[in-house]
N, C-alpha and C positions, 0 to 999 in steps of 0.2 A: 366678588369671591365667591371661593367655593364652600365658605363657612359663614355664620352671622357673626357679627363684630364680638358678640359674648364668646361664641363657639372658639373663634380666634385666640381670644384670653385664657379659654379652657384649654385647650391645645397646649398652649405656651406655657400653661401652668404645670401638664400634664409630662410634655416633655423634658422640662426642669427637673420638674422632683425626680423623676426616675433617671437623671446624667442622661439621658439620649443626646449625647454628642461623641463628637470624634474621640475625645482624651475618656471621656465615661464608657466608651467600649471599649476602648483599647484596653484599659485597664480591668476590664470584665472579663477579656478575651485571651488578655495574652500576648506577647507578643507572634508566637509562630500561627496562633489562629487568626490573629487581624494580617499577620502577609500574605496568609492563606487566602482570607476575603479578595486580598488586589486578583487572584488566580481566579475566581470565583471557584473556589474550594471551601464551601461551607461546614465540612465536615466537622474538622475541632470548635468550630463556632456554635455550632450545633450540639457537641457536647458539652460545651461550658453552659449553655441555656437551658439545660433541663429542669431545672427548678422555674417555677411560673412566677416569678417576680415580675413587675411592671415593666423592666429595662429589658430580661432577659425576653418576653413575649415581644416586644420594640424590634428587639433585634431579630428575634427569629420570623417574625412578620415584615418588617419593612427592608431587614436588609439580605437576611435566610429565602427569602419569598416563601415563608412555610403558612400551611393554614392551619389554626391555633382553634381553640374552645372557644365559642363565644364570648363564656364566664371568663375567661383569662384576657380576652380583646378588650371587653368592656371594661374590668380593672386595670389595663394598663394606661387605656385612655381617660378616666375618669380624671378630672369631674366634666369632660366634654361627655355628652352622653350618646350612647352609642346609636341612637337613632338618629343624632345628627352626623355623625359619623359615616353612617350607610347613607344616608341620602344623599352628602356632598361626594359622597365617591370614594371618600377616604380608605375604607374595607369594603368587600363585597363577600356574599354568600360563595360558598366554593365547598362541595363536598358535605361533610358532616360539619364545617365548621367557618371559619372567616379567616379570607386572604386578603392582600393589600392590592387596594384598587387603585392606588396612585404610587409615586415613589413617593418618601419621606424622608431625604437624604439628612443627615447631619452635616451642616458645613463647616468645619471649625467647632473652636466650642462657644461659639456665640450665635451661630446662624443654623437654619434651618432651609430647604428649598424644597417646593412641590413643582411634581411633574409627574409625566404620564409614565407609567410602566415601561421598562425600555426592551426592545425586540427578545434580547436574552432571556431575560423573565418570563417570557408568553411561547415558546420554541412552538413553530408552526403557523402562530396566529402572523399576518399581516400588519405592519403600523395602518393605523387610522389615517385619513389623508389630513385631518388636523389633529396629527400627535404632537405633543407639546415635548421636546428634547429638556432632559435635564442638564448637569455638568459633563460633558465631554470632550475628548480632543480639540478641537475646533474652538469653543468656549474657552478652554481652560489657554490655548494659543493667544486666543485675543486678549485674555485677563492680564496673562505674564507682559503683555507687548503694549498694554495700554498708559499710556502716560501720567504718573500719580500727583502732580502738582494740583494744588488746590484753585478751585473756577466758582463763581457764580453761576453759572447755568450749565448744566450736561443734557445731553438728548442720548439715548440707547434706541438705534432703530431696528425694529425687529426682533423684542427684549425674548421672546418666549416665555420661558420661566421666570425671568426678570434677574437672571445671576449676575450679567454684565449692571445694570443699574443696583444689585445689591452693591456692589464696590461702587460705583459712581457715587453713591449716598454716603460715603466715608469720607469725599475729598470735592467735595459740590453742593454748594448751599442748596440747590433746587435740581430733580431730578424729572424728565420727561422721556416717555416710553412709547413707541407705537408698534401695534402688528397689526396685520391682516386678518388675525385669528383673533376672534371671542371667546376661544377654550382659551388662548395662550391670556387672554388680558386675564382672564380668570383666575390662572394660576400665577400670573404676574402681580394681581392683586393681593392674595392671599401669601403669597411670599414676603409681600413685602409689608403688611399688618403683622404676620405673626413674628417678623423681626423688626417690628418697631418702627418702620417707616412709614410715609405717604409719598407718592410718588403722582404725576398727572400722569395717567395713561389714556391715549389715545387709538382710537382702530381706523386704521386705512393703510394701504398701501406705500411701504419706504415713508418718504418723504412728503405725499400729500398732507399728512392732518396735521402739517406744521408749516405750511407752505406760508412765505414772509416773515417768519421768525428767524432769527440767529443764537447761536450758541456757542461758551466759548471750548466745549469740549465736545465731539459727536463721536460715537462709537457703534460699528455695527456687525453682527454676525450673520449678513443675510444670506437668504436661499440664495447659495452661490454657483449650484450645481450647472455644469453646460451641458448643450445639448439641442437638441429642436424647439424648441420652447413649451413639450407638455408640462402640464404641471399636474401632477397626483397627489402630493406630498408640497404640504406649506412650508414647512420649515426647510425643504430643500430648494422648491422649484418654484422660479420665480416669474415663471412666464414666461421671461423675455429669450429671445432667439440667441443660440452662443453664449458667450461673455457678458451680453450686453447688458444685465442687472451691474457689471462691476465700473463698466463706460458711464451707464446712468446716473451710478454716485458719485463719479469723478466729475460729471458736468455741473450736477444738483451743490458740492460742494461751498463752489464760493458764494453763493446765495443763504449757506446754511450756515457758518462761520461769522463772528466778531470778528475785528482787526486783531490778530494776535492768535484766534481760536486754531485747532485741531482738529483734524477729522483721521481715525482709524476704525478700516476693515480690513475684513476678510476678503480673499477673492481667489477664484480659478479663472484664466486665461487660456487662451488657442492657441498653438504652437501649430503654425501653418508653412504649410511645404511653400517655399520660395521667397519668405519673410522673416525677418528678425523677428524674434518676438519682443525682446527690449524695445524696440523700436515702434511697434505696433501699440504696446502699451504705455509708452510715452506718450503718443497721438493723444491719449484720452485727457492730457494736461494741457495740452497745449493751448491758449489763449486765454486759462483760469486762472492766472497770475499766482498759482499759489507754489510755493515751496513742495517738490512731492520726492518722497521715497518709496520706492518698490521692490520689495524683497521678495525672491523666488527662493523657497523652502524646500518645495517638493516636485517632482516631475514623472506622471504618471502616462505608461502609453493607455491608447482609446480600448483596449480590450479590458487592462487592470483597473482600467476606472469606471466603465459601466459595471463589471462586477462586483464594485467596489457598494456601489451606492443600491444596488439592486438588494445586496444581503446585507446593506444595512439596514433597509427597509422591513427586514423579514419576508421578502417577494419571494414566492416560488421560482425556479429557473423557468422561462418562458422565453424558448427559442425565437419567438417572434418579434418580441418586444428587446429584445438584444439585436436583432440583428437589423430591426430600422434604427436604431439608436446610433450601432455601429456604421451603416450605412448614411447615417446623417455626417460623421466624421471625413467617411470618404468621399462624400460628395462636396467638402466643404474643406478637402485636402488639410483636415486636422492629423497631426502625427504625432503629438501627446497633449496633455493639460499639464497648465503650471498650476501650483497652489502658493498663496504666500499671503502677505502683509501689505497695504497700502497705507501710508501715514502723508496727511497732506496738512499743510499749514498755510492761514493765510497772514503774509508776512506784511503787506503794502510794497511788497518792492516792484521799480520795472523789469528787473531780470530775475525772475524765480530762478530756484534749482530745481531740476529734476534729475531723480538719478534712478535707473532701474538694472538690478544686477542680483545677480546669483547671490544666496549666505546659506551655505547647506551647512557649514561647520555648528559643531554646538555655541551656543553662545553663553557667557555668562549672564544667568539671570540677576535681580530680573529684566526682560528684555525693554521694557520702558524707560528703563535709566538709560540704557546705551540710547534710543532712540531718542531721549529727551536731550544728550548730550550731543547727538550729532545736529540736531537743529543748532544748537547751543556753537558748536563747532562752526555753523553756517553761519551762523551771524558774526562770528570775530571774525571771519574770514573777509564777509561783506565789510565790516567797518575797516579791510587795510588795504593799499593798493600797493605796488611792488615797494614801492620806497619804505613801508609802513612793516612790510615783513621784513627787508631786510634790517630794520631798524628793531626786529623781536630777537630777545634771546630764547631759545629752544634748549628743550632737553627731550633725550630718549625715555619712550613709553616704560612707566615700571614692569620689569618681567619678562624685556624684548630678547627675542633669541635669535642665534643666526644658524638656519641651518646649511651646510654646503654640500654639492655631488661634484665628485671630482674623478679624472679618469688618468689611470699610470700611463705616463711619457716614456719616451727613453730618458726626458731630464728631469724623472717624480712626478710626482704628483701635477695634473693640470687641474683647475676650479673651473666647470664647466657652468655650474649655476650656483646662485645665493640667494637665499631667500629670508627675509625677516619673518619673524612669526612671533606674534603677537600672544601673551599665556593667559591673559584674561581679557575683559571686556569684549570686543566684537569676534576674537581670536582671528584676525585676518591674518591671511599668508601674501610676502609682498616679495615677489623678484627684483632683485636692483641690482644694478652694476658697480662696478668696484667705485666709484667715482660718489653714487647715493650711498652708498655703505658706509665711505669714510666722511659720508655729511652727516648723517644718523651717528655714527660712531663716535664724532665730534661734538656733539651735540650735547654739553653736560649743562649749560644754563647760565653759564659764566660772561659768554663774550656775544655781542649779537651776530646774527646772520650773516653780516656784510663783513664783520673780520674773518668768519669762518671761510667763507667764502673766497677770501683774496690767502688766507695761507694755503687753500686747497689748489686755488690757480696757480701757484706757486710750485708748488710740490708737483701737482700734473703738467705744469708746462703749458697754461692754456691762457690766455688773457681773461685776465677778469672781470672786463666787462661785459663778454661774451658768455661767461661762467654765469655772471650775476643776471642775463637776459635768460638763461635756461633755467635757470634754477626756483624761477616762481610759480608756474603749473607745478612744478615737481614737489615744492614743500608745501603748497597750497593742498596738494593732493594728499600728501602723507600726515596733515595736520587734518583732514578730513577724516583720513583713517584712525586717525588718535593715536598715530608710531611718534609722532613729535607733537610735543606738548610744549604750548606758547608760557614762559616763565612772567609770573608779574612784575611790573619794579615796582 
């Protein structure tokens, strides 16, 4: 840990007494100054903290990045001795006072997370190779997407400062976390202790420290940046060429999961000229026996991607570095880079479901509940054959909307396109033909699907048996999307 066990207790006491929490800071600053903090505008916060009480000093040092007098910092951290705080790097001398040496972030009203100071707080200083990230956009994405059902054992691969493990500890009886970085493990250990948790922390590259062990839930925000395999920063670079780290985790998943276990991780993948990206990614799961749902949330062109990650590390523009990275993309016919989430489940099925698809629309949070429901729907579909579907009563999803596009013709408006839109959940849009639209519109939960199809067959003058045969995969797709909802008997 960064601090001694006694020092951790003393720091917790200081933070609690000062009310250095999200709500405590918001109450002290007021709504306008609090909102400005999200834009890195500290002016109002500094005006609200001119009185040197402990909370004001903690806000100025750890939120606004100011240098404060030694006496004020000592008082704010008491009973933690300032000498121990300095030795641990919690604060550091700067000019005629002290400034933050690490990022000490209030996380809600009950937690704190320690990590390295972000690049934005040290302009002009590139991040160290073993820099430890705090709570960022990628980690927040994974936090929201993780299935939060109770489990016995959970694993966080590449824990960094420990934010994923912190949330796992709320619904897992035991938490194991790994990282290749000694510095990251010290931060994670301190985060755990400061928040009253004890985790098993293991050093090593991804799954190596837990070889031969299985877990009910595995999460990972790995170093997923794609490129020639150059490793300069442990938080982003795996040392694997291309998107090899994502494929490696897919291959490792069957040996990591208990029966019924789930693995979820963030990944980048290459869009290669002449290849279907979704088929390429789907190939990672061939032979694993795992259900897989891959969701692509963003796509970046190579130039924007390289610029993003060099800027992220606070690196000065280096034309040679940029050219080498882009040359590698060109040599491997990379047209774009996708970003998204991979969710895997060991369901023990001979016919696992693999879906790889774009999901760019805004999703009703938390995403984890939507993913859990998707797996539940797969279980429901797997337990029903065609006859089982025909015997089921369905209702249309709540809040379902119909969007139509029409063209004015000689005889009035002619409908060209009809799209069903979900107003909540995954918010899918599904283009449908008139027959499917009639099927969904008549799904009121009162009669079995077979009776619905019989009526539709009469109305559209088609053989009922042909309609029933064609309806199976269509209905299964609509159930998977959540557009049709089975009604329990």
